[in-house]
C-alpha positions in Angstrom: -173.9 13.5 77.7 -175.7 10.2 78.5 -177.4 9.5 81.6 -175.7 7.4 84.2 -178.2 4.7 84.8 -178.0 1.3 86.3 -178.6 -1.7 83.8 -182.1 -2.1 85.3 -183.1 1.5 84.9 -181.4 1.5 81.5 -183.6 -1.4 80.3 -186.8 0.0 81.7 -186.2 3.3 80.1 -185.5 1.8 76.8 -188.9 -0.1 77.1 -190.7 3.2 78.1 -188.9 5.1 75.1 -189.9 2.5 72.6 -193.5 2.3 73.9 -193.7 6.1 73.5 -192.2 6.1 70.0 -194.8 3.6 68.9 -197.8 5.7 69.9 -200.0 6.8 67.0 -199.2 10.4 67.5 -195.5 9.8 67.4 -195.8 7.7 64.3 -197.8 10.5 62.5 -195.1 13.1 63.5 -192.3 11.0 62.2 -194.2 10.1 59.0 -194.8 13.7 58.3 -191.1 14.6 58.9 -190.1 11.9 56.4 -192.7 13.1 53.8 -191.1 16.7 54.1 -187.5 15.3 54.0 -188.4 13.2 50.9 -189.9 16.3 49.2 -187.1 18.8 50.0 -184.2 16.6 48.8 -180.6 17.9 49.4 -181.7 21.3 50.7 -182.7 19.6 54.0 -179.3 18.1 54.6 -178.3 19.0 58.3 -181.6 20.6 58.8 -184.9 19.6 61.0 -188.4 20.4 59.9 -190.0 22.8 62.4 -193.7 22.1 62.7 -194.4 25.5 64.2 -193.0 27.7 61.5 -193.3 25.2 58.7 -189.9 25.5 57.4 -186.5 23.8 57.6 -184.2 25.0 60.6 -180.7 24.0 61.8 -181.1 21.1 64.4 -179.6 23.5 67.0 -182.2 26.2 66.4 -185.3 23.6 66.3 -184.7 22.3 69.9 -186.6 23.6 72.8 -189.1 25.7 70.9 -186.6 28.6 70.2 -185.7 29.1 73.7 -189.2 29.0 75.1 -189.0 25.6 76.3 -191.5 22.8 75.3 -194.5 23.4 77.3 -196.0 25.6 74.6 -195.4 23.3 71.7 -195.6 20.0 73.2 -198.4 17.4 73.4 -201.7 18.5 71.8 -200.2 21.8 70.6 -197.7 20.1 68.3 -199.4 20.4 64.9 -199.0 17.8 62.3 -200.8 18.0 59.2 -202.8 15.1 58.0 -201.3 13.0 55.1 -203.1 13.3 51.9 -204.8 10.1 50.4 -203.4 8.9 47.2 -205.6 8.1 44.3 
């Protein structure tokens, strides 16, 4: 269910969300998820990569840190492997 925001608040939120999505940490997380999805092929359809367990999970199961909330898994505790350099 979308938030009920005024037009001004909606524009401000969109700007904040975009700025957050463009941070180096978020770019690294998105790039890693894309690499994993390309590697997995069709077996990743309808699934999300779980960085904590290192495997594919349903979208529903991968939200909210398995019912634990996001405090334990968020920010600096959200582990993303470094990409390997290509030769």
